[in-house]
N, C-alpha and C positions, 0 to 999 in steps of 0.2 A: 237347603232350598229358602228361599227368602223368608224372612215372618215377620208380620208388621208391628204383632204387640202392643204393648200400652204403656203410659208414660212412666217410665224408670228412670229419669235423669238422665238417658243419654241425650236427649232432647235440650236441657237444659245446660249440659256440658258442651254441647255442640255448639249451642245461642253462645253462650260466655264467649269462648274462644275466638268464634268468626266474628263477633263484635269488635273486640281488640285488632282486628283485619279489616275493618273496613272502610277505613279514608287510605289505607294503601292500595288495596284492590280497586278503590273508586281511580285513583293515580294509575295503576297498572294498566287498566281498562282504554282510559285517557290516551295513554302511550302508544299503547298497540293500536288505537283510531287514528291516532296521527300518523302511525309508520304503518300504514297497510301492506300486505307483498300478496301478488297472487300464487295459483297455483302451482306449488314445485318451487317458489322460491323464497319461502318463508325461513330467510336464512337468520334475520336480523331478530325475528317473533321468536322461534326455537331459540337461540342464545337467551333473548330475556328470560324465558320461562326455567330452562335449564339452570340460570345462574340464581334464578332466586329459590331454585327446590335445591341446589348447591346449598345455600347459606342458610338454607332448613336443617342440612344434616344430612339431605338426600341424597343418593348418587342416580342422578339420571343415566336413560343409554337413548344415544344419540343413534336414530336409524340412518340408513343410507340416503343420502340425499337432504330431506326437510323432515322434520318432526321429532317425536320421541316418546319413548314408555318409563317409567318410575315407578317402581315396586317401594310400596309404605309395607313394615310389617312380615312376620315370617311366617309359616304354613300354620306353626304351634301358636295358640292363643296365650293368652293369661292361664287357661284353668287347665294348660298342658293337653286339650284336645285339641287335633288337626283338624283345618277345616279349609273349603275351597277358597281360592281367591275372588276378588268380585271387581270388575274392573270400571273405569269413570273416563267417558270417553269426550273428548273436545276438538273441535274442527278449527285449524287455525288459519285459512286460508281470506282471500280476500276477494272482490271482486272486480274486473274491469269496468268500472262506472265511474261517472265525475261526482266527487262528493258535495252536495249541498245544504247541509245540517247545518251551517253559519256557526258553528260554537266554536270558540278557543281552540277547541283540539281536535277541530276537524282534519281529515285528511291532505299531508305534507305533500302527497305524489300525485301528481295530475294523473287522471283518469282510472286511479285506482281507488277503492272504497269498500270500507266494513259494511254495505249494507244489507247483508242478510244476518248480521249480528253475530260473529263469529268472536268479534272481539269480546262481547260477554261470555259467550260460551268455555272462550278459554280461558276467562277470569274466575270465572265460575269452578271451574275443575279443576285450575290453581290455586284458589282460594281453599276449596272442598280438602284438595293435598295437603295445604300445610296445617288445617285444621286436625286433620287426620294425625299428621305428623306431630304434632304436640300432645293427642291425647296417645298413641303410641309410646313415645315418651314416659308418659306418665303411668304404663302397660293398663290401658284402658280400652286399645284397640282389640276386639276379640278375635276377629281375622283378619288376612291377608287382603291389599290393595292395591290395584294396578291403576296407576294414571296413562290416558293416553292421550298423545297431542297430536293429530293425525293432517298432515300436510293433504290438500287436492280435494278436498269435498267437492267443489264445484266444477270440477270434469269430469268425466270418462273417458276411460274405467276411472274412477274412483279411488284416492289414496288409501282407505280402508282396506282395499287389496293389498297393497305394498306392505301396511303393518301384518296381517295376518298370515302373507308370506316371510315376513321376518321374523315370526315369532311370539309377536305382539299377544295371541290370544294363548298362548300354552301357559296350562295350569289354571286357565281363568274358566269358573262356573258359572258366571253370570254378569250380566252388562247395563248399566244405565247411561242414560246422557238427557240434556236439555235441548230445545230447540227453543229462540225466542218466538213469543209470538204475543204482536204491537196490538191485537185485538180482543187483549185478556189484559184485566189489572195487575200490575206490580203487585205482589206479595200473592197469586195465585197460580195456580197451576190447571192444565188441561191434560186429561188421559182419556186411555182408551183402551179396551183390550180387543186385541186383534188389530188388522191393516188400521195403521195411523196415518201412511203415506202410501203413493201409488208407486207400484213399477212406472220406470219410466226411460225410455226407448228413442233413438232420432231414427228417421225414418226419412230415405229420399228416393224420388222413383225418375229415373231420366227413359225418355220417350226419343228414340230417332227413325229419320226417315230420308229419303231423296231432297224433299222439300220441294217449293214449286210455287205456281205462280197460284193465289187468291182465285181467278177466276175458273182454274182447272182444277178442283179437289179432289176430281174421281182419278187424276193421273200421278197420285203422290197418296202418302198417309201423311192425313192433317194431324200432324203433331200436337196445335194448338186444340182443336177441338176431341182427339183422344187424352188431353191433360185435364182439361174440363169434366172429360167422365170419370179419371182417376178420383178428382178432387172430389164430386160431388156423391160419385155410388161408391167406393170404395167403405168408408167409415158407414155407411148405409149397411154392405154385406157382414160387416164386423157384429153390426149390432143383433144381426139375424143368424150369426152362426157361433156366436159365443155367448153364452150364459148372460142374460142384462145385472142380472146381480154381482156379478163382477166389475162392473165399472169401467170398462172397455170404453175409452175415447181416442179417437184417431182426430187429432188438429193440424191443419197444414199452417205453417207460419211463414213460408216464401214462395212464389211462382217466378220462375224465369224462363223467357220464351220469344224470341224474336225479337226485330228491331224496325219492321215496316210495316205497314198498314195493310199492303198490298202484294206480301210475301210471307208465304208458306214458310216457317223456320224448318232446317233441318236437323234440330235439337230443341228439348225443354226439359225442363227440370222443377218437378214440384218436392218441397221438405216439409217436415213436421215431426211431431212428437205421439207415440204411442203409447198409452197410458192406460194401466190396469190395477184393481186393487186387492186382487187375488193371485195369490201366486200360480196357483193350477191352469188358470184361464192364462195368465201371461206367458208361462212354457208353450202353450198351444198356439198362439194369438200370432207367430211370428207365420207357422206354414200358413193359416187361412188369410193372411195381408198378401203373404207372394201368391196366391192361388186367386184371392180377389183381382189383385192387378192385372193378371196374364188372363182373367178370363174377360175383364171388362175391356182391354185394349184388341180382343184377338178379332172383332171383326174390321180393325181399323188399318191393318197391313201397315203396323209400323213395329221396330224391334224395342223393347223396354227391358230394363237393368232396374233391380230392386235392390239397394243396399238399406239393411233393417241392424243397426248395431244396438246390441244390449248394452241397456243402461245398469241401471238396480233395481232390484226386485221390490217389492212393497216392506216396508216396516211393521212388522208383524210382531205385538207387545204381547208377551206370555203373561197369562191369566194372574199368577203367583205374583210374578216378578212387576206387574202393574199394581196389583195389592201393596207390594213393599212400598211402592214412591208413595201411594196414596196414603197407606199408614204413614209414612216418614213427614208427608206434609202437612198432614192433619197433626202431627206431634210439635213440629217447628213451627210450622205457618197459621196454624188455627183449627178449627172444626169445620170452618165453610171456605176453606181453602181452596176445594178439590171440585173442577169444573167440570164436565163431559166434553170433550172437545170433539170436533167435527170430522170426519176424514176428508183427506186433503188428496188432491190429486198431482202435487210436487213430489218431485224424488230425492231421496237422502240415502247418501250411502253409510248410513250404519245399519241399512238393511243385510248388507253381506255378513256382518257380525253375529248378527241374527241368525243368520244358517249354520253355525256353528254352535252357539250358546245360548241360549237364553237370556232376554233382556228384556227394558223397556224404555224407551223416551218418550219423554213429558214436554206439554207446552207451557213454556216458561213465560207468564205473562209480563209485559216490559212496557205497559199504557199507563200515565200517570190517570189514576183515577177520578174520570169526572174529564178527563182532556182527549186532544184527538187520535184516532186512532189511524196511526201511518200503515206502510207494505213495506214488506221485504223486497229487495233487490229493487228499493228506488231509491236515487242520492239523496233526497229530505229525512231519510229513516233517523227518527231520534228515539232515545229510551229513558224509562225512567230507572235513574242508576241504584235506588234501593231494589231494585228485581237480582243486583249483583249478588249481595247479601243473603238473597231470598233462596239463590239457587245454590250457595254455596251450601246453606243452612241444611235443605233438600238431599243436594246430594251425599254431603258427609253423614247424614244421618240414616239412609239407604246403606250406607254400606257399613255402618255397626251392624246393621242386622235386628 
């Protein structure tokens, strides 16, 4: 199991090697940022990572499609004791958004940008791997490590399921990751035991009827009125049928029905997201959703179809793994580097790994101290690049155990 430990010199060794890579890693991050690739099309990014790992004497294994995994060290440590493998995961895809960062390394691909910080995540895990590879060559790596560079985090079903299906977690005992947080200063991390993100599902409700004239709603099913009842009543039903402590949230994002002010349309659709902080409530929420929609529209003589697409479960940080991250941060980033992060209703497919092995994700601060707070999934996102070195030291140190 992970252990935090005190300052034994491992942090100093990690910091020294990481410092020697600092300029190169910033250049790599800028290269990745300038050449973003959307989900399942990350061919250039995969090749860049693989080439740098091979140059370090490692043997990356390319996954089907895009992405790769790479092992460092064997199961037997320098002391002859067999230890389980620890994994470090990065997501490598970009978003279909226009880059508006207005920096020399802005995206060269129209309509595609690293607006969620995956360029930072990728560089951090690559850097941590290079640090650990050098320590392994010195005989200072006490347990084996697997680097996971995962495609397609931004789509559903996410690329983590592809990695798992291709044996990416075979032999792994625990797993760690970071996610950029532009509301936290660079050099600090945010952690939390238990759910740190939310389950995130896609929901669409389609209502149909013969349609008709707005002067005669009693002669047909009123699609628009029924949609209105779904929009307002179904979230309220979920709030009464599911434990309020589970953080269930159904929010609609798109409504489409009709084109004329005096005609009742024959079809209409509302689409949104269902989010939940508790995995047990998430497993039950789908049936409650279906029942609520059918009951709400029952009086209006319309046909209804509910499409509920499971997305990702919550990321539930294991207590001991969270403690290991916090101890590593205090060792290499300083005694005041750890903050309690808030729970987020955003989804993260790192959660699928945690259904197989214990692990934890930390929020990696990317804000320049005293500077502006940006938001992820926005084209103007900028990060303080000192966060790269902080993330490298954090993940390399926690991997050492």
